[in-house]
Structure formats: structure tokens, C-alpha cells
mmJSON file of the N, C-alpha and C atoms, coordinates in Angstrom:
{"data_MODEL":{"atom_site":{
"group_PDB":["ATOM","ATOM","ATOM","ATOM","ATOM","ATOM","ATOM","ATOM","ATOM","ATOM","ATOM","ATOM","ATOM","ATOM","ATOM","ATOM","ATOM","ATOM","ATOM","ATOM","ATOM","ATOM","ATOM","ATOM","ATOM","ATOM","ATOM","ATOM","ATOM","ATOM","ATOM","ATOM","ATOM","ATOM","ATOM","ATOM","ATOM","ATOM","ATOM","ATOM","ATOM","ATOM","ATOM","ATOM","ATOM","ATOM","ATOM","ATOM","ATOM","ATOM","ATOM","ATOM","ATOM","ATOM","ATOM","ATOM","ATOM","ATOM","ATOM","ATOM","ATOM","ATOM","ATOM","ATOM","ATOM","ATOM","ATOM","ATOM","ATOM","ATOM","ATOM","ATOM","ATOM","ATOM","ATOM","ATOM","ATOM","ATOM","ATOM","ATOM","ATOM","ATOM","ATOM","ATOM","ATOM","ATOM","ATOM","ATOM","ATOM","ATOM","ATOM","ATOM","ATOM","ATOM","ATOM","ATOM","ATOM","ATOM","ATOM","ATOM","ATOM","ATOM","ATOM","ATOM","ATOM","ATOM","ATOM","ATOM","ATOM","ATOM","ATOM","ATOM","ATOM","ATOM","ATOM","ATOM","ATOM","ATOM","ATOM","ATOM","ATOM","ATOM","ATOM","ATOM","ATOM","ATOM","ATOM","ATOM","ATOM","ATOM","ATOM","ATOM","ATOM","ATOM","ATOM","ATOM","ATOM","ATOM","ATOM","ATOM","ATOM","ATOM","ATOM","ATOM","ATOM","ATOM","ATOM","ATOM","ATOM","ATOM","ATOM","ATOM","ATOM","ATOM","ATOM","ATOM","ATOM","ATOM","ATOM","ATOM","ATOM","ATOM","ATOM","ATOM","ATOM","ATOM","ATOM","ATOM","ATOM","ATOM","ATOM","ATOM","ATOM","ATOM","ATOM","ATOM","ATOM","ATOM","ATOM","ATOM","ATOM","ATOM","ATOM","ATOM","ATOM","ATOM","ATOM","ATOM","ATOM","ATOM","ATOM","ATOM","ATOM","ATOM","ATOM","ATOM","ATOM","ATOM","ATOM","ATOM","ATOM","ATOM","ATOM","ATOM","ATOM","ATOM","ATOM","ATOM","ATOM","ATOM"],
"id":[1,2,3,4,5,6,7,8,9,10,11,12,13,14,15,16,17,18,19,20,21,22,23,24,25,26,27,28,29,30,31,32,33,34,35,36,37,38,39,40,41,42,43,44,45,46,47,48,49,50,51,52,53,54,55,56,57,58,59,60,61,62,63,64,65,66,67,68,69,70,71,72,73,74,75,76,77,78,79,80,81,82,83,84,85,86,87,88,89,90,91,92,93,94,95,96,97,98,99,100,101,102,103,104,105,106,107,108,109,110,111,112,113,114,115,116,117,118,119,120,121,122,123,124,125,126,127,128,129,130,131,132,133,134,135,136,137,138,139,140,141,142,143,144,145,146,147,148,149,150,151,152,153,154,155,156,157,158,159,160,161,162,163,164,165,166,167,168,169,170,171,172,173,174,175,176,177,178,179,180,181,182,183,184,185,186,187,188,189,190,191,192,193,194,195,196,197,198,199,200,201,202,203,204,205,206,207,208,209,210],
"type_symbol":["N","C","C","N","C","C","N","C","C","N","C","C","N","C","C","N","C","C","N","C","C","N","C","C","N","C","C","N","C","C","N","C","C","N","C","C","N","C","C","N","C","C","N","C","C","N","C","C","N","C","C","N","C","C","N","C","C","N","C","C","N","C","C","N","C","C","N","C","C","N","C","C","N","C","C","N","C","C","N","C","C","N","C","C","N","C","C","N","C","C","N","C","C","N","C","C","N","C","C","N","C","C","N","C","C","N","C","C","N","C","C","N","C","C","N","C","C","N","C","C","N","C","C","N","C","C","N","C","C","N","C","C","N","C","C","N","C","C","N","C","C","N","C","C","N","C","C","N","C","C","N","C","C","N","C","C","N","C","C","N","C","C","N","C","C","N","C","C","N","C","C","N","C","C","N","C","C","N","C","C","N","C","C","N","C","C","N","C","C","N","C","C","N","C","C","N","C","C","N","C","C","N","C","C","N","C","C","N","C","C"],
"label_atom_id":["N","CA","C","N","CA","C","N","CA","C","N","CA","C","N","CA","C","N","CA","C","N","CA","C","N","CA","C","N","CA","C","N","CA","C","N","CA","C","N","CA","C","N","CA","C","N","CA","C","N","CA","C","N","CA","C","N","CA","C","N","CA","C","N","CA","C","N","CA","C","N","CA","C","N","CA","C","N","CA","C","N","CA","C","N","CA","C","N","CA","C","N","CA","C","N","CA","C","N","CA","C","N","CA","C","N","CA","C","N","CA","C","N","CA","C","N","CA","C","N","CA","C","N","CA","C","N","CA","C","N","CA","C","N","CA","C","N","CA","C","N","CA","C","N","CA","C","N","CA","C","N","CA","C","N","CA","C","N","CA","C","N","CA","C","N","CA","C","N","CA","C","N","CA","C","N","CA","C","N","CA","C","N","CA","C","N","CA","C","N","CA","C","N","CA","C","N","CA","C","N","CA","C","N","CA","C","N","CA","C","N","CA","C","N","CA","C","N","CA","C","N","CA","C","N","CA","C","N","CA","C","N","CA","C","N","CA","C","N","CA","C","N","CA","C"],
"label_alt_id":[null,null,null,null,null,null,null,null,null,null,null,null,null,null,null,null,null,null,null,null,null,null,null,null,null,null,null,null,null,null,null,null,null,null,null,null,null,null,null,null,null,null,null,null,null,null,null,null,null,null,null,null,null,null,null,null,null,null,null,null,null,null,null,null,null,null,null,null,null,null,null,null,null,null,null,null,null,null,null,null,null,null,null,null,null,null,null,null,null,null,null,null,null,null,null,null,null,null,null,null,null,null,null,null,null,null,null,null,null,null,null,null,null,null,null,null,null,null,null,null,null,null,null,null,null,null,null,null,null,null,null,null,null,null,null,null,null,null,null,null,null,null,null,null,null,null,null,null,null,null,null,null,null,null,null,null,null,null,null,null,null,null,null,null,null,null,null,null,null,null,null,null,null,null,null,null,null,null,null,null,null,null,null,null,null,null,null,null,null,null,null,null,null,null,null,null,null,null,null,null,null,null,null,null,null,null,null,null,null,null],
"label_comp_id":["UNK","UNK","UNK","UNK","UNK","UNK","UNK","UNK","UNK","UNK","UNK","UNK","UNK","UNK","UNK","UNK","UNK","UNK","UNK","UNK","UNK","UNK","UNK","UNK","UNK","UNK","UNK","UNK","UNK","UNK","UNK","UNK","UNK","UNK","UNK","UNK","UNK","UNK","UNK","UNK","UNK","UNK","UNK","UNK","UNK","UNK","UNK","UNK","UNK","UNK","UNK","UNK","UNK","UNK","UNK","UNK","UNK","UNK","UNK","UNK","UNK","UNK","UNK","UNK","UNK","UNK","UNK","UNK","UNK","UNK","UNK","UNK","UNK","UNK","UNK","UNK","UNK","UNK","UNK","UNK","UNK","UNK","UNK","UNK","UNK","UNK","UNK","UNK","UNK","UNK","UNK","UNK","UNK","UNK","UNK","UNK","UNK","UNK","UNK","UNK","UNK","UNK","UNK","UNK","UNK","UNK","UNK","UNK","UNK","UNK","UNK","UNK","UNK","UNK","UNK","UNK","UNK","UNK","UNK","UNK","UNK","UNK","UNK","UNK","UNK","UNK","UNK","UNK","UNK","UNK","UNK","UNK","UNK","UNK","UNK","UNK","UNK","UNK","UNK","UNK","UNK","UNK","UNK","UNK","UNK","UNK","UNK","UNK","UNK","UNK","UNK","UNK","UNK","UNK","UNK","UNK","UNK","UNK","UNK","UNK","UNK","UNK","UNK","UNK","UNK","UNK","UNK","UNK","UNK","UNK","UNK","UNK","UNK","UNK","UNK","UNK","UNK","UNK","UNK","UNK","UNK","UNK","UNK","UNK","UNK","UNK","UNK","UNK","UNK","UNK","UNK","UNK","UNK","UNK","UNK","UNK","UNK","UNK","UNK","UNK","UNK","UNK","UNK","UNK","UNK","UNK","UNK","UNK","UNK","UNK"],
"label_asym_id":["A","A","A","A","A","A","A","A","A","A","A","A","A","A","A","A","A","A","A","A","A","A","A","A","A","A","A","A","A","A","A","A","A","A","A","A","A","A","A","A","A","A","A","A","A","A","A","A","A","A","A","A","A","A","A","A","A","A","A","A","A","A","A","A","A","A","A","A","A","A","A","A","A","A","A","A","A","A","A","A","A","A","A","A","A","A","A","A","A","A","A","A","A","A","A","A","A","A","A","A","A","A","A","A","A","A","A","A","A","A","A","A","A","A","A","A","A","A","A","A","A","A","A","A","A","A","A","A","A","A","A","A","A","A","A","A","A","A","A","A","A","A","A","A","A","A","A","A","A","A","A","A","A","A","A","A","A","A","A","A","A","A","A","A","A","A","A","A","A","A","A","A","A","A","A","A","A","A","A","A","A","A","A","A","A","A","A","A","A","A","A","A","A","A","A","A","A","A","A","A","A","A","A","A","A","A","A","A","A","A"],
"label_entity_id":["1","1","1","1","1","1","1","1","1","1","1","1","1","1","1","1","1","1","1","1","1","1","1","1","1","1","1","1","1","1","1","1","1","1","1","1","1","1","1","1","1","1","1","1","1","1","1","1","1","1","1","1","1","1","1","1","1","1","1","1","1","1","1","1","1","1","1","1","1","1","1","1","1","1","1","1","1","1","1","1","1","1","1","1","1","1","1","1","1","1","1","1","1","1","1","1","1","1","1","1","1","1","1","1","1","1","1","1","1","1","1","1","1","1","1","1","1","1","1","1","1","1","1","1","1","1","1","1","1","1","1","1","1","1","1","1","1","1","1","1","1","1","1","1","1","1","1","1","1","1","1","1","1","1","1","1","1","1","1","1","1","1","1","1","1","1","1","1","1","1","1","1","1","1","1","1","1","1","1","1","1","1","1","1","1","1","1","1","1","1","1","1","1","1","1","1","1","1","1","1","1","1","1","1","1","1","1","1","1","1"],
"label_seq_id":[1,1,1,2,2,2,3,3,3,4,4,4,5,5,5,6,6,6,7,7,7,8,8,8,9,9,9,10,10,10,11,11,11,12,12,12,13,13,13,14,14,14,15,15,15,16,16,16,17,17,17,18,18,18,19,19,19,20,20,20,21,21,21,22,22,22,23,23,23,24,24,24,25,25,25,26,26,26,27,27,27,28,28,28,29,29,29,30,30,30,31,31,31,32,32,32,33,33,33,34,34,34,35,35,35,36,36,36,37,37,37,38,38,38,39,39,39,40,40,40,41,41,41,42,42,42,43,43,43,44,44,44,45,45,45,46,46,46,47,47,47,48,48,48,49,49,49,50,50,50,51,51,51,52,52,52,53,53,53,54,54,54,55,55,55,56,56,56,57,57,57,58,58,58,59,59,59,60,60,60,61,61,61,62,62,62,63,63,63,64,64,64,65,65,65,66,66,66,67,67,67,68,68,68,69,69,69,70,70,70],
"pdbx_PDB_ins_code":[null,null,null,null,null,null,null,null,null,null,null,null,null,null,null,null,null,null,null,null,null,null,null,null,null,null,null,null,null,null,null,null,null,null,null,null,null,null,null,null,null,null,null,null,null,null,null,null,null,null,null,null,null,null,null,null,null,null,null,null,null,null,null,null,null,null,null,null,null,null,null,null,null,null,null,null,null,null,null,null,null,null,null,null,null,null,null,null,null,null,null,null,null,null,null,null,null,null,null,null,null,null,null,null,null,null,null,null,null,null,null,null,null,null,null,null,null,null,null,null,null,null,null,null,null,null,null,null,null,null,null,null,null,null,null,null,null,null,null,null,null,null,null,null,null,null,null,null,null,null,null,null,null,null,null,null,null,null,null,null,null,null,null,null,null,null,null,null,null,null,null,null,null,null,null,null,null,null,null,null,null,null,null,null,null,null,null,null,null,null,null,null,null,null,null,null,null,null,null,null,null,null,null,null,null,null,null,null,null,null],
"Cartn_x":[8.006,8.639,9.934,11.155,12.12,12.044,12.92,13.06,13.767,14.691,15.128,14.417,13.519,12.46,11.454,11.119,10.244,10.763,11.858,12.641,12.539,12.797,13.099,11.745,10.473,9.344,9.189,9.253,8.911,9.703,10.904,11.589,10.843,10.692,9.845,8.645,7.64,6.618,6.348,7.329,7.468,7.167,8.006,7.738,5.782,5.588,4.132,2.909,3.882,3.08,2.98,4.503,4.616,3.765,3.59,2.715,1.115,0.544,-0.248,-0.64,0.056,0.182,0.964,1.155,2.348,2.472,1.872,2.024,3.111,3.163,3.933,5.521,6.16,7.687,8.617,9.557,10.491,10.812,11.132,11.329,10.293,9.164,8.023,8.103,8.174,8.027,9.176,10.016,11.367,11.091,10.023,10.085,8.765,8.131,6.755,7.4,8.447,9.105,8.157,6.942,5.993,5.012,4.656,4.088,2.589,1.33,0.132,-0.36,-0.103,-0.787,-0.314,0.982,1.89,1.218,0.969,1.166,-0.608,-1.365,-2.778,-2.577,-1.842,-1.813,-1.131,0.141,0.441,-0.471,-1.066,-2.108,-3.199,-3.691,-4.831,-4.263,-2.73,-2.415,-1.864,-1.541,-1.039,-2.394,-3.589,-4.61,-5.892,-5.72,-6.827,-7.994,-7.772,-9.268,-9.372,-10.438,-10.833,-9.972,-9.76,-9.284,-9.909,-10.986,-11.97,-11.335,-11.691,-11.335,-9.668,-8.852,-7.453,-7.517,-8.295,-7.888,-8.757,-9.754,-10.107,-9.104,-8.527,-7.81,-6.381,-5.748,-5.139,-5.813,-6.713,-7.587,-7.397,-7.969,-8.174,-6.675,-5.427,-4.026,-3.745,-4.02,-3.626,-4.323,-5.566,-5.978,-5.753,-4.797,-4.097,-2.933,-2.011,-0.942,-0.715,0.605,0.773,1.418,1.637,2.12,1.65,2.569,1.824,2.147,1.708,1.706,2.186,3.158,3.892,3.259],
"Cartn_y":[140.16,139.054,138.675,138.405,138.266,136.666,136.324,134.805,133.85,134.529,133.837,133.6,134.744,134.585,133.389,133.326,132.311,130.925,131.207,129.712,128.961,130.203,129.988,129.46,130.013,129.877,128.334,128.008,126.698,125.433,125.87,124.844,124.698,125.87,125.857,124.835,125.028,124.624,123.232,122.93,121.568,120.618,120.407,119.489,119.503,120.503,120.368,119.978,120.521,119.928,118.105,117.708,116.675,115.705,116.441,115.825,115.893,116.894,116.69,115.906,115.756,114.654,113.742,112.95,111.96,110.886,111.281,110.323,111.289,112.518,113.018,113.217,112.518,112.547,113.843,113.596,114.739,115.384,114.469,115.157,115.761,115.444,116.019,117.212,117.256,118.559,119.703,119.022,119.858,120.516,119.485,120.162,121.187,121.012,121.997,122.913,123.433,124.537,125.713,125.233,126.168,126.646,126.225,126.443,125.685,126.581,126.318,125.315,125.908,125.13,123.636,123.589,122.528,121.458,121.87,121.198,120.53,121.291,120.818,119.554,119.687,118.405,117.552,117.398,116.066,115.728,116.5,116.115,115.046,115.855,115.112,113.53,113.729,112.214,111.267,111.576,111.035,110.316,111.036,110.792,110.176,110.392,110.087,110.877,112.19,113.06,114.182,114.8,116.121,117.037,117.943,119.274,120.163,120.259,120.977,120.131,119.068,118.382,118.833,118.862,119.075,120.68,121.423,122.873,123.266,122.299,122.439,122.346,120.977,120.759,121.571,122.354,123.249,124.382,124.763,126.064,125.846,124.727,124.481,124.329,124.013,123.869,125.245,126.237,127.749,128.488,128.093,128.736,128.094,126.872,126.258,127.046,127.225,127.898,129.247,129.498,131.129,131.184,130.04,129.9,130.633,131.704,132.339,131.535,131.255,130.72,131.739,131.028,131.779,131.305],
"Cartn_z":[-159.442,-159.26,-160.519,-160.019,-161.035,-161.074,-162.419,-162.715,-161.208,-161.146,-159.797,-158.661,-158.091,-157.013,-157.463,-158.555,-159.067,-159.147,-159.427,-159.22,-157.818,-156.975,-155.696,-154.781,-155.254,-154.737,-155.06,-156.668,-156.855,-156.31,-156.265,-155.126,-154.109,-153.239,-152.204,-152.254,-153.188,-153.019,-153.742,-154.226,-155.181,-154.444,-153.172,-152.184,-151.81,-151.578,-151.231,-152.357,-153.683,-154.874,-154.74,-154.63,-154.445,-153.157,-152.362,-151.221,-151.861,-152.541,-153.248,-153.898,-155.303,-156.144,-156.209,-155.322,-155.313,-156.577,-157.446,-158.578,-159.545,-159.452,-160.474,-159.602,-160.618,-160.383,-160.06,-159.74,-159.531,-160.664,-161.586,-163.086,-163.824,-163.596,-163.922,-163.503,-162.237,-161.37,-161.951,-162.194,-162.561,-163.976,-165.019,-166.268,-166.34,-165.282,-165.033,-164.467,-163.862,-163.289,-163.016,-162.013,-161.664,-162.34,-163.442,-164.903,-164.313,-164.058,-163.887,-164.895,-166.149,-167.239,-167.516,-167.536,-167.528,-166.092,-165.174,-163.81,-164.243,-164.598,-164.659,-165.71,-166.833,-167.916,-167.043,-166.587,-166.149,-164.635,-164.01,-163.546,-163.911,-165.087,-165.717,-166.28,-166.752,-167.209,-166.126,-165.319,-164.182,-163.387,-163.215,-162.687,-163.334,-164.396,-165.601,-165.318,-165.077,-164.334,-165.821,-165.655,-166.599,-166.34,-167.318,-167.11,-166.046,-166.148,-165.35,-163.77,-163.259,-162.19,-161.623,-162.694,-162.712,-161.961,-162.67,-162.011,-161.049,-160.979,-159.388,-158.32,-158.63,-157.744,-157.258,-158.185,-158.42,-157.674,-157.928,-157.198,-155.72,-155.354,-154.051,-153.362,-153.804,-153.588,-153.235,-154.524,-154.417,-153.134,-152.869,-151.521,-150.239,-150.109,-148.948,-148.886,-149.935,-150.001,-150.368,-150.519,-150.764,-152.26,-152.93,-154.209,-155.35,-155.814,-157.105,-158.336,-159.127,-160.596,-161.149,-162.356,-163.563,-164.865],
"occupancy":[1.0,1.0,1.0,1.0,1.0,1.0,1.0,1.0,1.0,1.0,1.0,1.0,1.0,1.0,1.0,1.0,1.0,1.0,1.0,1.0,1.0,1.0,1.0,1.0,1.0,1.0,1.0,1.0,1.0,1.0,1.0,1.0,1.0,1.0,1.0,1.0,1.0,1.0,1.0,1.0,1.0,1.0,1.0,1.0,1.0,1.0,1.0,1.0,1.0,1.0,1.0,1.0,1.0,1.0,1.0,1.0,1.0,1.0,1.0,1.0,1.0,1.0,1.0,1.0,1.0,1.0,1.0,1.0,1.0,1.0,1.0,1.0,1.0,1.0,1.0,1.0,1.0,1.0,1.0,1.0,1.0,1.0,1.0,1.0,1.0,1.0,1.0,1.0,1.0,1.0,1.0,1.0,1.0,1.0,1.0,1.0,1.0,1.0,1.0,1.0,1.0,1.0,1.0,1.0,1.0,1.0,1.0,1.0,1.0,1.0,1.0,1.0,1.0,1.0,1.0,1.0,1.0,1.0,1.0,1.0,1.0,1.0,1.0,1.0,1.0,1.0,1.0,1.0,1.0,1.0,1.0,1.0,1.0,1.0,1.0,1.0,1.0,1.0,1.0,1.0,1.0,1.0,1.0,1.0,1.0,1.0,1.0,1.0,1.0,1.0,1.0,1.0,1.0,1.0,1.0,1.0,1.0,1.0,1.0,1.0,1.0,1.0,1.0,1.0,1.0,1.0,1.0,1.0,1.0,1.0,1.0,1.0,1.0,1.0,1.0,1.0,1.0,1.0,1.0,1.0,1.0,1.0,1.0,1.0,1.0,1.0,1.0,1.0,1.0,1.0,1.0,1.0,1.0,1.0,1.0,1.0,1.0,1.0,1.0,1.0,1.0,1.0,1.0,1.0,1.0,1.0,1.0,1.0,1.0,1.0],
"B_iso_or_equiv":[0.0,0.0,0.0,0.0,0.0,0.0,0.0,0.0,0.0,0.0,0.0,0.0,0.0,0.0,0.0,0.0,0.0,0.0,0.0,0.0,0.0,0.0,0.0,0.0,0.0,0.0,0.0,0.0,0.0,0.0,0.0,0.0,0.0,0.0,0.0,0.0,0.0,0.0,0.0,0.0,0.0,0.0,0.0,0.0,0.0,0.0,0.0,0.0,0.0,0.0,0.0,0.0,0.0,0.0,0.0,0.0,0.0,0.0,0.0,0.0,0.0,0.0,0.0,0.0,0.0,0.0,0.0,0.0,0.0,0.0,0.0,0.0,0.0,0.0,0.0,0.0,0.0,0.0,0.0,0.0,0.0,0.0,0.0,0.0,0.0,0.0,0.0,0.0,0.0,0.0,0.0,0.0,0.0,0.0,0.0,0.0,0.0,0.0,0.0,0.0,0.0,0.0,0.0,0.0,0.0,0.0,0.0,0.0,0.0,0.0,0.0,0.0,0.0,0.0,0.0,0.0,0.0,0.0,0.0,0.0,0.0,0.0,0.0,0.0,0.0,0.0,0.0,0.0,0.0,0.0,0.0,0.0,0.0,0.0,0.0,0.0,0.0,0.0,0.0,0.0,0.0,0.0,0.0,0.0,0.0,0.0,0.0,0.0,0.0,0.0,0.0,0.0,0.0,0.0,0.0,0.0,0.0,0.0,0.0,0.0,0.0,0.0,0.0,0.0,0.0,0.0,0.0,0.0,0.0,0.0,0.0,0.0,0.0,0.0,0.0,0.0,0.0,0.0,0.0,0.0,0.0,0.0,0.0,0.0,0.0,0.0,0.0,0.0,0.0,0.0,0.0,0.0,0.0,0.0,0.0,0.0,0.0,0.0,0.0,0.0,0.0,0.0,0.0,0.0,0.0,0.0,0.0,0.0,0.0,0.0],
"pdbx_formal_charge":[null,null,null,null,null,null,null,null,null,null,null,null,null,null,null,null,null,null,null,null,null,null,null,null,null,null,null,null,null,null,null,null,null,null,null,null,null,null,null,null,null,null,null,null,null,null,null,null,null,null,null,null,null,null,null,null,null,null,null,null,null,null,null,null,null,null,null,null,null,null,null,null,null,null,null,null,null,null,null,null,null,null,null,null,null,null,null,null,null,null,null,null,null,null,null,null,null,null,null,null,null,null,null,null,null,null,null,null,null,null,null,null,null,null,null,null,null,null,null,null,null,null,null,null,null,null,null,null,null,null,null,null,null,null,null,null,null,null,null,null,null,null,null,null,null,null,null,null,null,null,null,null,null,null,null,null,null,null,null,null,null,null,null,null,null,null,null,null,null,null,null,null,null,null,null,null,null,null,null,null,null,null,null,null,null,null,null,null,null,null,null,null,null,null,null,null,null,null,null,null,null,null,null,null,null,null,null,null,null,null],
"auth_seq_id":[1,1,1,2,2,2,3,3,3,4,4,4,5,5,5,6,6,6,7,7,7,8,8,8,9,9,9,10,10,10,11,11,11,12,12,12,13,13,13,14,14,14,15,15,15,16,16,16,17,17,17,18,18,18,19,19,19,20,20,20,21,21,21,22,22,22,23,23,23,24,24,24,25,25,25,26,26,26,27,27,27,28,28,28,29,29,29,30,30,30,31,31,31,32,32,32,33,33,33,34,34,34,35,35,35,36,36,36,37,37,37,38,38,38,39,39,39,40,40,40,41,41,41,42,42,42,43,43,43,44,44,44,45,45,45,46,46,46,47,47,47,48,48,48,49,49,49,50,50,50,51,51,51,52,52,52,53,53,53,54,54,54,55,55,55,56,56,56,57,57,57,58,58,58,59,59,59,60,60,60,61,61,61,62,62,62,63,63,63,64,64,64,65,65,65,66,66,66,67,67,67,68,68,68,69,69,69,70,70,70],
"auth_comp_id":["UNK","UNK","UNK","UNK","UNK","UNK","UNK","UNK","UNK","UNK","UNK","UNK","UNK","UNK","UNK","UNK","UNK","UNK","UNK","UNK","UNK","UNK","UNK","UNK","UNK","UNK","UNK","UNK","UNK","UNK","UNK","UNK","UNK","UNK","UNK","UNK","UNK","UNK","UNK","UNK","UNK","UNK","UNK","UNK","UNK","UNK","UNK","UNK","UNK","UNK","UNK","UNK","UNK","UNK","UNK","UNK","UNK","UNK","UNK","UNK","UNK","UNK","UNK","UNK","UNK","UNK","UNK","UNK","UNK","UNK","UNK","UNK","UNK","UNK","UNK","UNK","UNK","UNK","UNK","UNK","UNK","UNK","UNK","UNK","UNK","UNK","UNK","UNK","UNK","UNK","UNK","UNK","UNK","UNK","UNK","UNK","UNK","UNK","UNK","UNK","UNK","UNK","UNK","UNK","UNK","UNK","UNK","UNK","UNK","UNK","UNK","UNK","UNK","UNK","UNK","UNK","UNK","UNK","UNK","UNK","UNK","UNK","UNK","UNK","UNK","UNK","UNK","UNK","UNK","UNK","UNK","UNK","UNK","UNK","UNK","UNK","UNK","UNK","UNK","UNK","UNK","UNK","UNK","UNK","UNK","UNK","UNK","UNK","UNK","UNK","UNK","UNK","UNK","UNK","UNK","UNK","UNK","UNK","UNK","UNK","UNK","UNK","UNK","UNK","UNK","UNK","UNK","UNK","UNK","UNK","UNK","UNK","UNK","UNK","UNK","UNK","UNK","UNK","UNK","UNK","UNK","UNK","UNK","UNK","UNK","UNK","UNK","UNK","UNK","UNK","UNK","UNK","UNK","UNK","UNK","UNK","UNK","UNK","UNK","UNK","UNK","UNK","UNK","UNK","UNK","UNK","UNK","UNK","UNK","UNK"],
"auth_asym_id":["A","A","A","A","A","A","A","A","A","A","A","A","A","A","A","A","A","A","A","A","A","A","A","A","A","A","A","A","A","A","A","A","A","A","A","A","A","A","A","A","A","A","A","A","A","A","A","A","A","A","A","A","A","A","A","A","A","A","A","A","A","A","A","A","A","A","A","A","A","A","A","A","A","A","A","A","A","A","A","A","A","A","A","A","A","A","A","A","A","A","A","A","A","A","A","A","A","A","A","A","A","A","A","A","A","A","A","A","A","A","A","A","A","A","A","A","A","A","A","A","A","A","A","A","A","A","A","A","A","A","A","A","A","A","A","A","A","A","A","A","A","A","A","A","A","A","A","A","A","A","A","A","A","A","A","A","A","A","A","A","A","A","A","A","A","A","A","A","A","A","A","A","A","A","A","A","A","A","A","A","A","A","A","A","A","A","A","A","A","A","A","A","A","A","A","A","A","A","A","A","A","A","A","A","A","A","A","A","A","A"],
"auth_atom_id":["N","CA","C","N","CA","C","N","CA","C","N","CA","C","N","CA","C","N","CA","C","N","CA","C","N","CA","C","N","CA","C","N","CA","C","N","CA","C","N","CA","C","N","CA","C","N","CA","C","N","CA","C","N","CA","C","N","CA","C","N","CA","C","N","CA","C","N","CA","C","N","CA","C","N","CA","C","N","CA","C","N","CA","C","N","CA","C","N","CA","C","N","CA","C","N","CA","C","N","CA","C","N","CA","C","N","CA","C","N","CA","C","N","CA","C","N","CA","C","N","CA","C","N","CA","C","N","CA","C","N","CA","C","N","CA","C","N","CA","C","N","CA","C","N","CA","C","N","CA","C","N","CA","C","N","CA","C","N","CA","C","N","CA","C","N","CA","C","N","CA","C","N","CA","C","N","CA","C","N","CA","C","N","CA","C","N","CA","C","N","CA","C","N","CA","C","N","CA","C","N","CA","C","N","CA","C","N","CA","C","N","CA","C","N","CA","C","N","CA","C","N","CA","C","N","CA","C","N","CA","C","N","CA","C","N","CA","C","N","CA","C","N","CA","C"],
"pdbx_PDB_model_num":[1,1,1,1,1,1,1,1,1,1,1,1,1,1,1,1,1,1,1,1,1,1,1,1,1,1,1,1,1,1,1,1,1,1,1,1,1,1,1,1,1,1,1,1,1,1,1,1,1,1,1,1,1,1,1,1,1,1,1,1,1,1,1,1,1,1,1,1,1,1,1,1,1,1,1,1,1,1,1,1,1,1,1,1,1,1,1,1,1,1,1,1,1,1,1,1,1,1,1,1,1,1,1,1,1,1,1,1,1,1,1,1,1,1,1,1,1,1,1,1,1,1,1,1,1,1,1,1,1,1,1,1,1,1,1,1,1,1,1,1,1,1,1,1,1,1,1,1,1,1,1,1,1,1,1,1,1,1,1,1,1,1,1,1,1,1,1,1,1,1,1,1,1,1,1,1,1,1,1,1,1,1,1,1,1,1,1,1,1,1,1,1,1,1,1,1,1,1,1,1,1,1,1,1,1,1,1,1,1,1]
}}}
């Protein structure tokens, strides 16, 4: 998958990510640009949860969507 496809996918799924983790701002999601590790860190910060819990939430999200992280 090339960079344009990844960016296009992220733009499509950014809304779904925002629905799942509403405390994350559009600016934060723009900074993440689909990078899973950064998403995990931002979820931890915004919700005051452990890395393990953030990773679990992301894994659950992945199962319910077709987004492929980079």
C-alpha cells in the first residue's frame, strides 16, 4: 500500500476513531496520521488508562473495522 492509500484510508477511518474515542480532537488525530503507537499513547493520556487497556481497546476497534495500521 502506498502513502496516498494509507492517507486516504486514515481520512476515511478518522471519523470512526473519533466516534470511538471522542476525547481525541481533530488536531490530535491529524498528528497521529494513522500510526497505531501514537494512537495508543493519546488514548492513554486522554482517558487516564494503562497502555494495556489502550491496546485492548485498539484491538477491539480493529476487529470491528477494516482499517490497517501503519
